C-alpha positions in Angstrom: -2.2 14.4 25.2 0.9 16.2 26.6 1.6 19.7 25.1 5.2 20.6 24.1 7.5 21.0 25.7 7.2 17.6 27.4 9.5 14.7 27.5 6.6 12.4 27.1 6.5 13.4 23.5 9.9 11.9 22.7 9.3 9.0 20.5 10.9 5.5 19.9 8.8 4.0 17.2 7.5 0.4 17.2 4.5 -0.9 15.4 2.6 -3.8 13.7 2.3 -3.6 9.9 -0.6 -5.5 8.1 -1.9 -5.4 4.6 -5.1 -6.1 2.7 -4.9 -6.7 -1.1 -7.5 -4.9 -3.2 -10.7 -7.2 -3.2 -9.7 -9.0 0.0 -11.7 -8.7 3.2 -9.1 -9.0 6.1 -5.9 -7.4 6.9 -2.8 -10.0 7.2 -0.1 -9.3 9.7 3.3 -9.1 8.0 5.4 -10.0 10.9 8.3 -8.0 12.5 9.0 -4.8 10.6 12.1 -3.1 11.9 11.7 0.0 9.8 8.7 1.8 8.1 9.4 5.1 6.4 7.1 7.6 4.7 8.6 10.1 2.1 6.3 12.9 0.8 7.4 14.7 -2.5 6.2 18.1 -4.0 7.5 19.2 -7.3 7.3 22.9 -8.1 7.8 25.2 -11.0 9.2 28.6 -10.3 8.9 31.7 -12.3 11.3 34.6 -12.2 10.6 38.2 -13.3 13.2 39.8 -15.5 11.9 43.2 -15.4 14.8 44.4 -13.1 18.5 43.8 -13.0 18.3 41.0 -10.6 15.7 38.3 -11.4 13.1 37.9 -8.7 11.0 35.0 -8.1 7.4 36.0 -8.4 5.4 32.9 -8.8 5.4 29.2 -7.7 3.2 26.6 -9.3 2.7 23.3 -7.6 3.1 20.7 -10.5 3.0 17.3 -8.6 2.4 15.8 -5.3 2.8 12.2 -4.1 4.4 10.0 -1.4 6.1 6.7 -1.2 6.6 4.2 1.7 9.6 2.1 2.2 9.6 -0.9 4.8 11.6 -3.7 5.9 10.3 -7.2 6.6 12.6 -9.8 8.2 10.1 -12.7 8.1 10.7 -14.5 4.9 7.4 -15.9 3.8 5.8 -16.5 0.4 3.3 -13.7 1.0 6.0 -11.2 2.0 8.3 -12.1 -0.8 5.4 -11.7 -3.3 5.1 -8.0 -2.4 8.8 -7.6 -3.3 8.7 -9.8 -6.5 5.2 -8.5 -7.6 4.3 -12.2 -7.7 1.2 -14.4 -8.0 1.5 -17.2 -5.5 0.7 -20.9 -5.8 0.4 -23.0 -2.5 1.5 -26.7 -2.4 2.0 -29.1 0.2 4.6 -27.6 2.4 5.6 -25.0 -0.1 4.6 -21.7 -1.9 5.7 -21.0 -5.5 6.2 -17.3 -6.6 6.0 -16.3 -10.3 8.1 -13.2 -10.4 6.8 -9.9 -11.9 3.5 -11.5 -13.0 1.4 -9.0 -10.9 2.4 -5.8 -12.4 -0.5 -4.0 -10.6 -0.2 -5.1 -6.9 -2.3 -2.8 -4.8 -4.1 -2.8 -1.5 -4.4 -1.1 1.9 -1.4 -0.8 4.3 -1.9 -0.3 7.9 0.6 0.4 10.7 -0.6 0.3 14.4 1.8 2.1 16.8 2.7 -0.1 19.8 5.5 1.9 21.2 5.8 2.3 25.1 7.8 5.6 24.8 6.1 8.6 23.3 2.8 9.0 21.5 1.7 6.1 19.4 1.3 6.8 15.6 -1.0 4.8 13.4 -1.0 5.0 9.6 -3.3 3.9 6.8 -3.0 4.3 3.1 -3.9 2.6 -0.2 -0.7 1.7 -2.0 0.7 0.2 -5.1 3.9 -1.8 -4.8 6.8 -1.0 -7.2 10.0 -2.9 -7.8 12.9 -1.7 -5.6 16.0 -2.9 -3.8 17.5 -6.4 -3.6 16.7 -9.8 -1.9 19.8 -11.6 -0.9 19.3 -15.4 -1.1 22.6 -15.8 0.6 23.8 -13.4 3.3 27.4 -12.5 4.4 28.5 -13.1 8.1 25.4 -15.0 9.0 23.2 -11.9 8.8 19.5 -12.2 8.9 17.8 -12.0 5.4 15.5 -9.0 4.9 13.0 -7.9 2.4 13.1 -4.3 1.3 9.8 -3.1 -0.1 8.7 0.1 -1.7 5.2 1.3 -2.7 3.6 4.4 -4.1 0.9 5.9 -1.9 -2.4 6.5 -3.8 -4.6 9.5 -3.2 -7.8 8.7 -1.5 -11.2 10.2 -2.1 -10.5 13.1 0.1 -7.2 14.0 -1.5 -5.0 12.7 1.2 -2.0 10.5 0.6 -2.4 8.3 3.7 -3.9 9.1 7.1 -2.2 9.4 10.4 -3.6 9.0 14.0 -1.6 10.1 17.0 -2.7 8.4 20.3 -1.6 9.0 23.9 -0.9 5.5 25.3 -2.0 6.6 28.7 -5.5 7.2 27.4 -5.5 4.4 24.7 -8.4 1.7 25.1 -7.1 -1.8 24.5 -8.2 -4.1 21.7 -8.1 -8.0 21.9 -7.6 -9.8 18.6 -6.5 -13.3 19.3 -6.6 -15.8 22.1 -4.0 -18.7 21.7 -4.9 -21.5 22.4 -8.6 -20.8 22.0 -9.7 -24.1 23.8 -9.0 -25.8 27.2 -10.2 -28.1 29.8 -13.1 -27.2 32.0 -10.9 -27.7 35.1 -8.8 -24.7 34.1 -5.0 -24.3 34.3 -4.5 -23.7 30.5 -1.8 -21.2 29.7 -3.2 -18.6 27.4 -1.5 -15.8 25.3 -3.7 -12.8 24.5 -2.6 -10.6 21.6 -4.0 -7.1 20.8 -3.0 -3.4 21.4 -2.7 -0.9 24.3 -2.4 -3.6 27.1 -0.1 -1.5 29.1 -1.8 -0.7 32.5 -4.3 -3.8 32.1 -5.3 -5.0 35.5 -6.7 -8.5 34.7 -8.4 -10.8 32.3 -11.7 -12.8 32.7 -13.0 -15.9 30.9 -16.7 -16.0 31.1 -16.7 -13.6 33.9 -14.3 -15.6 36.0 -10.9 -14.1 36.6 -7.8 -15.7 35.3 -5.7 -17.4 37.9 -2.4 -15.8 36.8 -2.0 -12.8 34.6 1.1 -10.9 33.2 1.3 -7.9 30.9 4.3 -8.9 28.8 4.2 -5.7 26.7 1.7 -3.5 25.1 0.7 -6.2 22.6 0.8 -9.3 24.5 -0.6 -10.8 27.8 0.0 -14.3 29.3 -2.6 -15.8 31.7 -4.0 -19.1 33.0 -7.6 -20.0 32.6 -9.8 -20.5 35.7 -12.1 -23.5 36.2 -15.4 -23.0 34.3 -18.4 -24.9 32.8 -18.1 -26.3 29.5 -18.9 -24.1 26.5 -17.7 -20.9 24.6 -17.2 -17.8 26.7 -16.0 -14.3 26.1 -12.6 -13.2 27.1 -12.2 -9.8 28.5 -9.0 -7.7 29.3 -9.8 -5.4 32.2 -8.2 -1.9 31.7 -8.8 1.6 33.4 -9.3 3.2 30.0 -12.0 0.7 28.9 -12.2 -3.1 28.6 -11.4 -5.2 25.4 -13.6 -8.1 24.7 -13.4 -11.0 22.4 -16.8 -12.7 22.2 -16.7 -16.5 22.2 -12.8 -16.1 22.4 -12.3 -19.4 24.5 -14.1 -22.6 24.7 -14.0 -24.8 27.7 -14.2 -28.6 27.0 
């Protein structure tokens, strides 16, 4: 990683925010998040000696430490609004019903994966408890987009940490491949496919069952578009080729 001073360390933050509720098994992508802020806090009790004419601070006790996160979501879904409203959700046909403030203990694991192209990529994970905060505008002025402002308290983990950061150099990052959309196509090839994941910048190609895609474009660090080659019928591995290491999704695509 570049050592300071180096302009490669200037940072314009971008990332993907996901959440796994306590007791859940998988993280859910929360959609576009234009802002994610971490705020630590340390409370102190200071003691001053009165043994001289001017009081002198002679002791400082740390009485409380903690941290909060505040983030914004601008995809208005039932699940996202449930964080804000501390709600249980009930799914119906074409609808989701929220029961506000029925889930006073709403906890789970939050994860941020840095996807920025400028500067080092910063990941963050923590266990959090959502707290009531801010407002939600059902009607917005001047045709502004609605947003959900969410606040949560960061919980201390077993090592005493209030969240864990990982700083990665994008130039050395190994890509990951999470989804292939669509995941099926004809054996003759020619299906337009979108690959989603991380650290795609610098990728040189993609293969389906060992056969190179007939077209390949790196849209950004998290998305690739390509076209499937002709291949025998069956499920195959999809591989993104990258100088830092390949990303593979086993049985990621099925030729029919």
